[in-house]
Kinemage of the C-alpha trace (Angstrom):
@kinemage 1
@onewidth
@group {chain A} dominant
@subgroup {mainchain}
@vectorlist {calphas} color= white
{ca met a 1} P 13.863 -9.895 -7.027
{ca ala a 2} L 15.242 -12.395 -9.543
{ca lys a 3} L 13.175 -10.783 -12.257
{ca arg a 4} L 14.467 -7.362 -11.226
{ca lys a 5} L 18.081 -8.543 -11.446
{ca gln a 6} L 17.524 -9.931 -14.914
{ca leu a 7} L 16.356 -6.521 -16.046
{ca ile a 8} L 19.514 -4.801 -14.879
{ca leu a 9} L 21.220 -4.458 -18.197
{ca ala a 10} L 24.000 -2.988 -20.177
{ca phe a 11} L 21.865 -2.416 -23.185
{ca leu a 12} L 22.690 -1.417 -26.737
{ca leu a 13} L 25.004 -4.286 -27.711
{ca ser a 14} L 25.419 -8.010 -27.554
{ca gly a 15} L 27.813 -9.410 -24.980
{ca thr a 16} L 30.290 -10.572 -27.617
{ca ile a 17} L 30.826 -7.102 -29.108
{ca ala a 18} L 31.060 -5.485 -25.697
{ca ser a 19} L 33.655 -8.011 -24.548
{ca val a 20} L 35.873 -7.582 -27.612
{ca leu a 21} L 35.711 -3.799 -27.603
{ca tyr a 22} L 36.275 -3.561 -23.882
{ca thr a 23} L 39.534 -5.483 -24.273
{ca ala a 24} L 40.619 -3.020 -26.950
{ca phe a 25} L 39.684 0.015 -24.872
{ca his a 26} L 41.392 -1.070 -21.686
{ca met a 27} L 44.626 -2.516 -22.953
{ca ser a 28} L 47.699 -1.173 -21.273
{ca tyr a 29} L 49.315 1.390 -23.512
{ca thr a 30} L 53.012 2.034 -23.118
{ca asn a 31} L 53.719 5.712 -22.718
{ca ser a 32} L 57.185 6.148 -24.096
{ca thr a 33} L 57.106 9.920 -24.292
{ca gln a 34} L 59.673 11.844 -22.320
{ca asn a 35} L 59.014 15.185 -20.682
{ca thr a 36} L 61.533 17.188 -22.700
{ca ser a 37} L 60.478 20.064 -24.954
{ca ser a 38} L 62.056 20.789 -28.309
{ca leu a 39} L 61.619 24.482 -27.649
{ca asp a 40} L 64.843 25.985 -26.300
{ca asn a 41} L 63.211 28.738 -24.275
{ca val a 42} L 61.470 26.296 -21.927
{ca ala a 43} L 63.807 23.289 -21.983
{ca thr a 44} L 65.470 24.037 -18.649
{ca gln a 45} L 62.157 24.767 -16.913
{ca ile a 46} L 60.661 21.536 -18.178
{ca ser a 47} L 63.430 19.225 -17.004
{ca thr a 48} L 63.389 20.797 -13.536
{ca his a 49} L 59.618 20.843 -13.316
{ca asn a 50} L 59.228 17.214 -14.303
{ca ala a 51} L 61.297 16.044 -11.367
{ca val a 52} L 58.740 17.623 -9.048
{ca thr a 53} L 55.595 16.495 -10.858
{ca lys a 54} L 56.870 12.955 -11.294
{ca ala a 55} L 57.275 12.630 -7.553
{ca gln a 56} L 53.858 14.160 -6.938
{ca ser a 57} L 52.147 11.841 -9.399
{ca lys a 58} L 53.196 8.865 -7.275
{ca ser a 59} L 50.790 10.100 -4.631
{ca thr a 60} L 47.907 9.195 -6.922
{ca gln a 61} L 48.753 5.494 -6.916
{ca trp a 62} L 45.622 4.745 -4.917
{ca val a 63} L 44.527 1.738 -6.929
{ca lys a 64} L 45.852 -1.682 -6.023
{ca thr a 65} L 47.921 -3.023 -8.918
{ca lys a 66} L 47.549 -6.554 -10.142
{ca asn a 67} L 50.323 -9.019 -9.306
{ca lys a 68} L 53.070 -9.512 -11.858
{ca ser a 69} L 52.069 -13.014 -12.893
{ca glu a 70} L 48.535 -11.874 -13.642
{ca thr a 71} L 49.812 -8.917 -15.647
{ca lys a 72} L 52.179 -11.131 -17.626
{ca lys a 73} L 49.401 -13.617 -18.336
{ca lys a 74} L 47.085 -10.906 -19.648
{ca ser a 75} L 49.767 -9.350 -21.860
{ca lys a 76} L 49.738 -12.407 -24.118
{ca asn a 77} L 46.158 -11.705 -25.094
{ca lys a 78} L 46.429 -8.003 -25.844
{ca val a 79} L 44.289 -6.678 -28.632
{ca pro a 80} L 45.780 -3.839 -30.696
{ca pro a 81} L 43.917 -0.524 -30.413
{ca thr a 82} L 41.059 -0.055 -32.836
{ca arg a 83} L 42.205 2.069 -35.761
{ca met a 84} L 40.048 5.043 -36.635
{ca arg a 85} L 39.452 5.862 -40.257
{ca ser a 86} L 39.724 9.528 -41.129
{ca lys a 87} L 36.408 11.079 -42.163
{ca ser a 88} L 35.617 14.385 -43.767
{ca thr a 89} L 34.188 17.050 -41.488
{ca pro a 90} L 30.399 16.688 -41.224
{ca lys a 91} L 28.118 19.686 -41.431
{ca val a 92} L 25.323 18.201 -39.356
{ca arg a 93} L 25.021 16.285 -36.127
{ca pro a 94} L 25.066 12.524 -36.798
{ca lys a 95} L 21.722 10.798 -36.351
{ca leu a 96} L 22.429 7.521 -34.618
{ca arg a 97} L 19.704 4.932 -34.532
{ca gly a 98} L 17.917 3.831 -31.399
{ca tyr a 99} L 19.042 0.411 -30.233
{ca val a 100} L 16.940 -2.543 -29.125
{ca met a 101} L 17.943 -4.148 -25.865
{ca pro a 102} L 19.593 -7.557 -26.222
{ca glu a 103} L 17.387 -10.510 -25.288
{ca ser a 104} L 19.987 -11.651 -22.772
{ca pro a 105} L 21.201 -8.531 -20.993
{ca leu a 106} L 24.858 -8.381 -20.053
{ca gln a 107} L 25.568 -9.367 -16.475
{ca phe a 108} L 28.036 -7.411 -14.370
{ca ser a 109} L 30.467 -10.315 -14.574
{ca asp a 110} L 30.837 -9.505 -18.277
{ca ile a 111} L 32.299 -6.088 -17.441
{ca glu a 112} L 35.701 -5.686 -15.851
{ca asp a 113} L 37.298 -2.494 -14.587
{ca asn a 114} L 40.627 -1.628 -13.020
{ca phe a 115} L 38.985 0.505 -10.352
{ca ile a 116} L 35.804 -1.319 -9.354
{ca ser a 117} L 35.806 -4.981 -8.411
{ca gln a 118} L 33.158 -7.419 -9.572
{ca asn a 119} L 31.319 -7.480 -6.264
{ca glu a 120} L 31.520 -3.973 -4.841
{ca leu a 121} L 31.552 -0.309 -5.766
{ca ala a 122} L 33.798 0.598 -2.863
{ca phe a 123} L 33.151 4.325 -2.938
{ca glu a 124} L 35.432 4.617 0.087
{ca lys a 125} L 38.416 3.506 -2.020
{ca met a 126} L 38.154 6.286 -4.587
{ca pro a 127} L 39.695 9.738 -4.052
{ca asn a 128} L 37.241 12.306 -2.771
{ca ile a 129} L 35.926 14.842 -5.277
{ca ser a 130} L 34.693 18.426 -5.016
{ca leu a 131} L 32.059 19.443 -7.544
{ca phe a 132} L 33.175 23.028 -8.133
{ca ala a 133} L 31.382 26.180 -9.306
{ca arg a 134} L 32.309 29.891 -9.254
{ca met a 135} L 29.791 32.745 -9.477
{ca pro a 136} L 28.700 36.139 -8.133
{ca ala a 137} L 25.296 36.473 -6.441
{ca thr a 138} L 23.654 38.404 -9.271
{ca thr a 139} L 20.174 37.565 -10.545
{ca lys a 140} L 21.576 36.068 -13.751
{ca tyr a 141} L 23.909 33.688 -11.931
{ca lys a 142} L 21.469 32.811 -9.169
{ca lys a 143} L 19.037 31.628 -11.857
{ca arg a 144} L 21.759 29.541 -13.423
{ca tyr a 145} L 22.838 28.108 -10.088
{ca phe a 146} L 19.419 27.077 -8.791
{ca cys a 147} L 17.477 26.415 -11.974
{ca ile a 148} L 20.173 24.731 -14.067
{ca leu a 149} L 23.156 23.478 -12.081
{ca leu a 150} L 21.610 22.558 -8.725
{ca arg a 151} L 18.513 20.935 -10.256
{ca ser a 152} L 20.569 18.526 -12.328
{ca ile a 153} L 23.019 17.816 -9.502
{ca ser a 154} L 20.102 16.854 -7.258
{ca leu a 155} L 19.201 14.120 -9.760
{ca phe a 156} L 22.469 12.790 -11.090
{ca trp a 157} L 25.380 13.429 -8.677
{ca ala a 158} L 26.253 10.797 -6.064
{ca val a 159} L 26.366 12.323 -2.583
{ca asp a 160} L 29.172 9.941 -1.621
{ca phe a 161} L 31.422 11.294 -4.376
{ca gly a 162} L 31.880 14.578 -2.517
{ca pro a 163} L 30.436 18.054 -1.852
{ca leu a 164} L 29.514 20.947 -4.097
{ca val a 165} L 31.937 23.808 -3.445
{ca leu a 166} L 30.520 27.201 -4.407
{ca val a 167} L 32.946 30.145 -4.511
{ca leu a 168} L 31.419 33.627 -4.150
{ca asp a 169} L 32.791 37.201 -4.080
{ca asp a 170} L 34.170 38.078 -0.657
{ca glu a 171} L 33.614 41.864 -0.904
{ca ser a 172} L 29.910 41.517 -1.797
{ca lys a 173} L 27.266 41.645 0.961
{ca glu a 174} L 24.788 39.951 -1.376
{ca asp a 175} L 27.183 37.061 -1.883
{ca his a 176} L 27.554 36.592 1.867
{ca lys a 177} L 23.770 36.710 2.316
{ca leu a 178} L 23.308 34.020 -0.325
{ca gly a 179} L 26.037 31.852 1.195
{ca asp a 180} L 24.528 32.121 4.688
{ca lys a 181} L 21.038 31.225 3.422
{ca leu a 182} L 22.325 28.212 1.490
{ca leu a 183} L 24.050 26.858 4.588
{ca lys a 184} L 20.963 27.453 6.769
{ca asn a 185} L 18.850 25.444 4.312
{ca gln a 186} L 21.455 22.711 3.804
{ca gln a 187} L 19.103 19.976 5.057
{ca leu a 188} L 16.710 20.643 2.148
{ca ile a 189} L 19.380 20.253 -0.528
{ca pro a 190} L 20.256 16.645 -1.525
{ca ile a 191} L 24.008 17.350 -1.643
{ca asn a 192} L 26.491 18.697 0.868
{ca ile a 193} L 27.331 22.322 0.024
{ca lys a 194} L 30.448 24.195 1.072
{ca ile a 195} L 30.654 27.975 0.649
{ca lys a 196} L 33.951 29.765 0.057
{ca tyr a 197} L 34.704 33.432 -0.608
{ca glu a 198} L 37.379 34.886 -2.857
{ca lys a 199} L 39.018 38.256 -2.356
{ca leu a 200} L 39.753 40.621 -5.218
{ca pro a 201} L 43.326 40.635 -6.536
{ca lys a 202} L 45.468 43.311 -4.896
{ca asp a 203} L 46.173 44.901 -8.265
{ca lys a 204} L 42.751 45.975 -9.576
{ca ser a 205} L 44.165 46.459 -13.092
{ca val a 206} L 44.397 42.663 -13.364
{ca leu a 207} L 40.642 42.649 -14.033
{ca ser a 208} L 40.049 46.067 -15.586
{ca phe a 209} L 42.389 47.329 -18.292
{ca ala a 210} L 42.280 49.166 -21.603
{ca gly a 211} L 41.523 46.942 -24.571
{ca ser a 212} L 40.149 44.102 -22.457
{ca pro a 213} L 38.117 41.663 -24.596
{ca lys a 214} L 35.835 40.946 -21.623
{ca ser a 215} L 34.206 42.812 -18.729
{ca pro a 216} L 35.951 43.042 -15.305
{ca asn a 217} L 33.402 40.577 -13.835
{ca tyr a 218} L 34.079 38.043 -16.589
{ca asn a 219} L 37.832 38.608 -16.238
{ca arg a 220} L 37.484 37.813 -12.559
{ca gln a 221} L 36.123 34.365 -13.348
{ca leu a 222} L 39.035 33.777 -15.726
{ca trp a 223} L 41.520 34.932 -13.101
{ca ser a 224} L 39.853 32.893 -10.378
{ca ser a 225} L 39.977 29.691 -12.433
{ca phe a 226} L 43.723 29.384 -11.886
{ca phe a 227} L 43.143 29.131 -8.105
{ca asn a 228} L 40.397 26.498 -7.872
{ca asp a 229} L 42.654 24.293 -5.766
{ca leu a 230} L 42.766 26.834 -2.922
{ca tyr a 231} L 39.095 26.324 -2.074
{ca val a 232} L 38.855 22.544 -1.780
{ca asp a 233} L 40.271 19.883 0.511
{ca thr a 234} L 39.761 16.977 -1.899
{ca lys a 235} L 42.185 15.262 -4.271
{ca ile a 236} L 40.044 15.887 -7.355
{ca ile a 237} L 38.041 18.859 -8.638
{ca ala a 238} L 35.019 18.378 -10.908
{ca trp a 239} L 34.794 21.763 -12.628
{ca met a 240} L 31.313 22.909 -13.711
{ca asp a 241} L 29.916 26.041 -15.349
{ca thr a 242} L 26.826 27.375 -13.602
{ca asp a 243} L 24.880 27.006 -16.873
{ca ser a 244} L 25.884 23.378 -17.392
{ca thr a 245} L 23.473 20.582 -16.559
{ca leu a 246} L 24.066 16.909 -15.868
{ca ile a 247} L 21.967 14.750 -18.202
{ca thr a 248} L 22.786 11.294 -16.832
{ca pro a 249} L 24.018 9.817 -13.539
{ca val a 250} L 27.781 10.264 -13.063
{ca thr a 251} L 29.487 6.958 -12.339
{ca thr a 252} L 33.014 5.946 -11.422
{ca phe a 253} L 33.545 4.626 -14.962
{ca asp a 254} L 32.819 8.116 -16.326
{ca ile a 255} L 35.586 9.583 -14.168
{ca phe a 256} L 38.348 6.983 -14.044
{ca asp a 257} L 40.243 4.532 -16.181
{ca gly a 258} L 42.126 2.679 -13.505
{ca lys a 259} L 43.924 5.357 -11.509
{ca lys a 260} L 43.790 7.867 -14.372
{ca ile a 261} L 41.242 10.651 -14.711
{ca arg a 262} L 39.519 10.851 -18.090
{ca val a 263} L 40.073 13.984 -20.197
{ca ile a 264} L 38.406 14.951 -23.493
{ca gly a 265} L 39.805 17.444 -26.008
{ca gln a 266} L 38.672 18.530 -29.451
{ca asp a 267} L 40.190 19.993 -32.577
{ca lys a 268} L 38.378 23.350 -32.739
{ca phe a 269} L 41.190 25.529 -34.085
{ca ser a 270} L 39.109 26.472 -37.106
{ca ile a 271} L 37.115 28.682 -34.696
{ca gly a 272} L 38.454 32.180 -34.103
{ca trp a 273} L 38.184 32.318 -30.329
{ca val a 274} L 39.838 28.898 -29.972
{ca arg a 275} L 42.781 30.125 -32.049
{ca ser a 276} L 42.873 33.134 -29.726
{ca trp a 277} L 42.976 30.815 -26.721
{ca gly a 278} L 45.895 29.087 -28.420
{ca ile a 279} L 47.869 32.335 -28.465
{ca thr a 280} L 47.412 33.017 -24.754
{ca thr a 281} L 47.991 29.355 -23.823
{ca glu a 282} L 51.323 29.411 -25.651
{ca leu a 283} L 52.202 32.686 -23.933
{ca ala a 284} L 51.449 31.053 -20.580
{ca leu a 285} L 53.309 27.774 -21.115
{ca gly a 286} L 55.769 28.444 -23.922
{ca leu a 287} L 54.198 25.407 -25.587
{ca pro a 288} L 51.261 25.061 -28.029
{ca gln a 289} L 47.720 24.517 -26.791
{ca val a 290} L 47.038 20.824 -27.313
{ca ala a 291} L 43.271 21.018 -27.936
{ca asp a 292} L 40.094 22.809 -26.945
{ca phe a 293} L 39.199 21.381 -23.542
{ca met a 294} L 36.234 23.700 -22.970
{ca val a 295} L 33.874 21.212 -24.588
{ca tyr a 296} L 32.554 18.973 -21.801
{ca phe a 297} L 31.498 18.916 -18.157
{ca pro a 298} L 32.299 18.110 -15.463
{ca val a 299} L 36.023 18.576 -16.137
{ca phe a 300} L 37.772 16.311 -13.633
{ca ile a 301} L 41.303 17.455 -12.717
{ca trp a 302} L 43.712 16.374 -10.003
{ca thr a 303} L 43.714 19.241 -7.494
{ca asp a 304} L 47.486 19.549 -7.345
{ca thr a 305} L 47.646 19.960 -11.139
{ca tyr a 306} L 46.330 23.509 -10.659
{ca arg a 307} L 49.114 24.318 -8.227
{ca asn a 308} L 51.755 22.684 -10.398
{ca cys a 309} L 50.575 24.624 -13.453
{ca arg a 310} L 50.555 27.905 -11.533
{ca glu a 311} L 54.074 27.316 -10.221
{ca phe a 312} L 55.320 26.481 -13.708
{ca ile a 313} L 53.908 29.743 -15.071
{ca leu a 314} L 55.530 31.691 -12.210
{ca lys a 315} L 58.910 30.132 -13.007
{ca arg a 316} L 58.474 30.800 -16.697
{ca phe a 317} L 57.849 34.501 -16.081
{ca lys a 318} L 60.490 34.660 -13.333
{ca thr a 319} L 58.152 36.097 -10.728
{ca thr a 320} L 56.554 35.102 -7.438
{ca asn a 321} L 53.432 37.182 -8.118
{ca phe a 322} L 50.795 35.514 -10.294
{ca glu a 323} L 49.166 38.898 -10.939
{ca thr a 324} L 52.315 39.907 -12.804
{ca ala a 325} L 52.353 36.701 -14.857
{ca phe a 326} L 48.628 36.870 -15.620
{ca lys a 327} L 48.951 40.415 -16.969
{ca gln a 328} L 51.795 39.360 -19.262
{ca ile a 329} L 49.655 36.499 -20.564
{ca tyr a 330} L 46.249 38.143 -20.864
{ca his a 331} L 46.988 41.869 -21.230
{ca thr a 332} L 48.669 41.399 -24.583
{ca gly a 333} L 47.064 44.313 -26.417
{ca his a 334} L 45.831 41.960 -29.160
{ca ala a 335} L 42.336 41.400 -27.691
{ca asn a 336} L 43.158 37.734 -27.207
{ca phe a 337} L 40.828 35.589 -25.126
{ca ile a 338} L 41.964 32.988 -22.612
{ca ser a 339} L 40.656 29.553 -21.642
{ca pro a 340} L 42.017 28.616 -18.190
{ca val a 341} L 40.911 24.984 -18.529
{ca ser a 342} L 42.802 24.713 -21.827
{ca val a 343} L 45.905 26.188 -20.173
{ca val a 344} L 45.730 23.815 -17.196
{ca leu a 345} L 45.041 20.673 -19.247
{ca ser a 346} L 47.631 21.565 -21.899
{ca tyr a 347} L 50.074 21.827 -19.008
{ca ala a 348} L 48.906 18.399 -17.823
{ca trp a 349} L 49.510 16.933 -21.298
{ca tyr a 350} L 53.116 18.121 -21.324
{ca phe a 351} L 54.050 17.379 -17.704
{ca glu a 352} L 51.535 15.003 -16.119
{ca arg a 353} L 50.319 12.947 -19.045
{ca asp a 354} L 50.480 9.608 -17.246
{ca arg a 355} L 48.033 10.842 -14.576
{ca tyr a 356} L 45.214 11.243 -17.108
{ca asp a 357} L 43.345 9.106 -19.645
{ca trp a 358} L 43.257 11.215 -22.842
{ca his a 359} L 40.590 11.213 -25.556
{ca phe a 360} L 40.860 13.583 -28.530
{ca glu a 361} L 38.348 14.148 -31.313
{ca leu a 362} L 40.229 15.306 -34.406
{ca leu a 363} L 38.881 16.888 -37.578
{ca asp a 364} L 42.267 16.674 -39.304
{ca asp a 365} L 44.106 13.422 -39.819
{ca leu a 366} L 46.616 12.596 -37.102
{ca lys a 367} L 49.683 13.531 -39.161
{ca thr a 368} L 48.319 16.972 -40.009
{ca tyr a 369} L 47.197 17.674 -36.448
{ca asn a 370} L 50.572 16.687 -35.013
{ca lys a 371} L 52.397 19.350 -37.034
{ca arg a 372} L 51.419 21.870 -34.386
{ca leu a 373} L 52.885 19.883 -31.471
{ca pro a 374} L 56.533 19.465 -30.330
{ca glu a 375} L 58.263 16.252 -31.336
{ca lys a 376} L 58.026 14.421 -28.009
{ca tyr a 377} L 54.396 15.407 -27.418
{ca lys a 378} L 52.576 14.357 -30.561
{ca leu a 379} L 49.332 12.395 -30.385
{ca thr a 380} L 49.274 8.722 -31.287
{ca glu a 381} L 46.347 6.570 -32.396
{ca glu a 382} L 45.565 5.446 -28.846
{ca tyr a 383} L 44.617 9.006 -27.874
{ca thr a 384} L 41.881 9.265 -30.522
{ca arg a 385} L 39.601 6.762 -28.812
{ca pro a 386} L 36.108 8.216 -28.283
{ca phe a 387} L 34.617 8.976 -24.898
{ca tyr a 388} L 31.452 10.737 -23.782
{ca leu a 389} L 30.382 13.575 -21.509
{ca thr a 390} L 27.783 13.580 -18.739
{ca ala a 391} L 26.727 17.263 -18.848
{ca leu a 392} L 25.796 19.855 -21.471
{ca his a 393} L 25.164 23.564 -21.468
{ca ala a 394} L 21.490 24.149 -20.688
{ca thr a 395} L 20.842 25.736 -24.080
{ca tyr a 396} L 20.581 22.201 -25.453
{ca asp a 397} L 17.284 20.346 -25.589
{ca gly a 398} L 15.966 19.723 -22.071
{ca asn a 399} L 14.739 16.301 -23.150
{ca tyr a 400} L 18.325 15.041 -22.886
{ca met a 401} L 18.032 15.327 -19.102
{ca lys a 402} L 14.623 13.674 -19.139
{ca gln a 403} L 15.996 10.854 -21.288
{ca gly a 404} L 18.783 10.214 -18.770
{ca tyr a 405} L 16.231 10.018 -15.965
{ca cys a 406} L 13.996 7.599 -17.864
{ca leu a 407} L 16.838 5.332 -18.976
{ca thr a 408} L 18.174 5.191 -15.424
{ca tyr a 409} L 14.896 3.702 -14.199
{ca gln a 410} L 14.707 1.349 -17.160
{ca val a 411} L 18.170 -0.139 -16.639
{ca thr a 412} L 17.474 -0.550 -12.927
{ca gly a 413} L 14.426 -2.653 -13.641
{ca asp a 414} L 11.439 -0.327 -13.758
{ca arg a 415} L 9.300 1.512 -16.254
{ca val a 416} L 8.083 4.992 -15.398
{ca lys a 417} L 4.896 6.663 -16.582
{ca gly a 418} L 5.739 9.362 -19.101
{ca cys a 419} L 8.964 7.689 -20.260
{ca lys a 420} L 7.689 5.422 -23.024
{ca lys a 421} L 9.252 7.479 -25.857
{ca phe a 422} L 12.705 6.887 -24.369
{ca glu a 423} L 12.453 3.124 -23.871
{ca asn a 424} L 15.202 1.153 -25.657
{ca thr a 425} L 16.803 4.339 -26.974
{ca ser a 426} L 20.448 5.304 -27.167
{ca his a 427} L 21.481 8.368 -25.151
{ca thr a 428} L 23.547 9.777 -28.037
{ca pro a 429} L 23.607 13.370 -26.683
{ca leu a 430} L 26.384 12.098 -24.418
{ca phe a 431} L 28.561 12.541 -27.513
{ca tyr a 432} L 27.412 16.098 -28.339
{ca phe a 433} L 30.475 18.130 -27.448
{ca gly a 434} L 30.679 21.906 -27.422
{ca tyr a 435} L 29.478 23.555 -30.590
{ca gly a 436} L 29.909 20.817 -33.201
{ca pro a 437} L 30.600 19.346 -35.664
{ca tyr a 438} L 30.182 15.906 -34.118
{ca thr a 439} L 32.487 13.302 -35.620
{ca tyr a 440} L 33.129 10.861 -32.783
{ca cys a 441} L 30.481 8.347 -33.852
{ca leu a 442} L 30.634 8.693 -37.644
{ca gly a 443} L 31.465 5.528 -39.577
{ca lys a 444} L 30.653 1.936 -38.709
{ca glu a 445} L 33.709 1.370 -36.529
{ca lys a 446} L 33.317 4.527 -34.468
{ca glu a 447} L 29.568 4.037 -34.165
{ca arg a 448} L 30.165 0.558 -32.800
{ca ile a 449} L 32.612 1.966 -30.250
{ca cys a 450} L 30.148 4.656 -29.200
{ca lys a 451} L 27.421 2.047 -28.721
{ca thr a 452} L 29.733 0.019 -26.521
{ca leu a 453} L 30.626 3.030 -24.395
{ca leu a 454} L 26.977 3.951 -23.903
{ca ala a 455} L 26.240 0.339 -22.955
{ca lys a 456} L 29.069 0.333 -20.444
{ca his a 457} L 27.971 3.663 -18.976
{ca tyr a 458} L 24.447 2.436 -18.305
{ca thr a 459} L 25.793 -0.873 -17.015
{ca phe a 460} L 27.601 1.085 -14.327
{ca val a 461} L 24.526 3.228 -13.727
{ca ala a 462} L 22.608 0.029 -12.994
{ca lys a 463} L 25.379 -1.335 -10.830
{ca his a 464} L 25.670 1.859 -8.786
{ca tyr a 465} L 21.991 1.805 -7.849
{ca ala a 466} L 21.864 -1.969 -7.393
{ca ser a 467} L 24.568 -1.631 -4.734
{ca gly a 468} L 22.117 0.130 -2.423
{ca lys a 469} L 24.702 2.830 -1.712
{ca arg a 470} L 23.062 5.337 -3.997
{ca lys a 471} L 19.435 6.395 -4.400
{ca arg a 472} L 17.818 6.646 -7.813
{ca pro a 473} L 16.938 10.109 -9.186
{ca asn a 474} L 13.974 11.739 -7.493
{ca ile a 475} L 12.227 14.478 -9.472
{ca ala a 476} L 10.590 15.666 -6.256
{ca his a 477} L 13.973 17.264 -5.549
{ca leu a 478} L 13.386 19.603 -8.488
{ca lys a 479} L 10.368 21.180 -6.792
{ca thr a 480} L 12.402 21.618 -3.619
{ca ile a 481} L 15.206 23.361 -5.521
{ca glu a 482} L 12.735 25.599 -7.364
{ca ser a 483} L 11.133 26.550 -4.054
{ca leu a 484} L 14.537 27.399 -2.588
{ca ala a 485} L 15.320 29.498 -5.661
{ca gln a 486} L 12.384 31.727 -4.773
{ca lys a 487} L 12.953 31.660 -1.023
{ca ile a 488} L 16.723 32.140 -1.004
{ca gly a 489} L 17.589 33.658 -4.361
{ca asn a 490} L 14.395 35.547 -5.182
{ca val a 491} L 14.420 34.010 -8.686
{ca thr a 492} L 11.808 31.935 -10.536
{ca cys a 493} L 12.892 28.880 -12.521
{ca ser a 494} L 9.674 28.640 -14.562
{ca glu a 495} L 10.730 31.831 -16.386
{ca met a 496} L 13.750 30.066 -17.855
{ca lys a 497} L 13.225 28.584 -21.295
{ca tyr a 498} L 15.410 25.545 -20.795
{ca thr a 499} L 14.170 24.443 -17.363
{ca ala a 500} L 10.394 24.952 -17.443
{ca asp a 501} L 8.254 21.813 -17.647
{ca ile a 502} L 11.070 19.475 -18.705
{ca phe a 503} L 9.515 16.680 -16.642
{ca lys a 504} L 5.900 17.461 -17.437
{ca gly a 505} L 3.952 14.199 -17.651
{ca val a 506} L 6.658 12.169 -15.895
{ca gln a 507} L 5.876 10.711 -12.495
{ca gln a 508} L 8.440 9.965 -9.822
{ca gly a 509} L 9.612 6.418 -9.324
{ca pro a 510} L 8.482 3.069 -10.712
{ca ile a 511} L 4.843 3.290 -11.735
{ca leu a 512} L 4.526 0.274 -13.993
{ca ser a 513} L 6.277 -2.863 -12.847
{ca ser a 514} L 8.422 -4.515 -15.479
């Protein structure tokens, strides 16, 4: 047992670097911004709206704050935020080196966190979360659901975090059949599943209209995304695409910084469809889109942020019918696309910023990027700190998922047959956002920060499993899911390029003792 504990590590860096950088990352930043827009046409709405959201945000104060004397004592030793040097836009994905584990692995006492104490994970103290997905029961989406999303969830999602909520089409008999079968086979699926059904909008022209840039079925998913909060009874929603796959265990550190939920945005306005999203986002809010937020999964959002955003849009368009507002936003006649997640999180930036922990990857320098934002809402250096994702679209290399599995067993004290190529490696795909380019870890300073974050992530992975409250990934679950795909969905996972034989040659569990 003692030997096992020694092998629980936060690899990648020495303890000294991790300690210094952690202090820099988790210093208390003073948010002096005021919720007042410089745009006249929304000024009145903003001041009124903030009074409501400020009161609501107090309900998220679920973390015990430190006493005043302790806070005052720590403030004397604050380290200024690490400054990021501007780099030119790269044309290729950065190749970061693999890292050798330190001879003396970091102990958990070396890592502090506002949410988790030194001696417990205390899952019961965190807000409950709904892992959320929306789909119709067509062959295409059933393959995605079983063969991509559900397979990865069975490995890397903690059951105690909360259920998977799947929203299907209410008017479809096939959707109801699928939902009934999933519930009947619940005991075979290593996560609690809740099935919800969504009715069509009363006005059918919301989804089908002349000049639409997307099909009615795709438009329905866009429309539906503004109502995610209506289908859950948890405080937080973890939004997933059905073709996104977890590639590493999700831990509390990945979700929270203290009481704040982590958010990642990127500067992708050089891409045509992102600029198009910017047009519709500004139509919706009367304020510029802050960044492209459709670049990582899961997207964790306070549930009431959806409602608050929806109510703000209704007030802006002076209507009580969201169908009316949606048509004025999306049916513009200019073939503009829309990104609901970018609308909702841009809203959160302007009105609920102190509820979230923001991380932006910029291609422009800060001064240039800020020209597009109102005066009171510009980014500062603290918001350009890197952070990582825990899921990718399945079109990426399947080995990323295999690497996460292998590293999880390594940091928890075991070596697994078939995992040798991943020993002592860095899981750098956790920094591969969206569609590139990838700048977060370029340059010595940023690379050092990325190494520290990866070390901290796998430290918490080790701690989660060492607590005994969470079981390590079991690839036997994959066979169960694939069997259910055939039995329930009448689809075959082996036909899918990105899921077949990912774990070929890997055996379940510790084979070779460390």
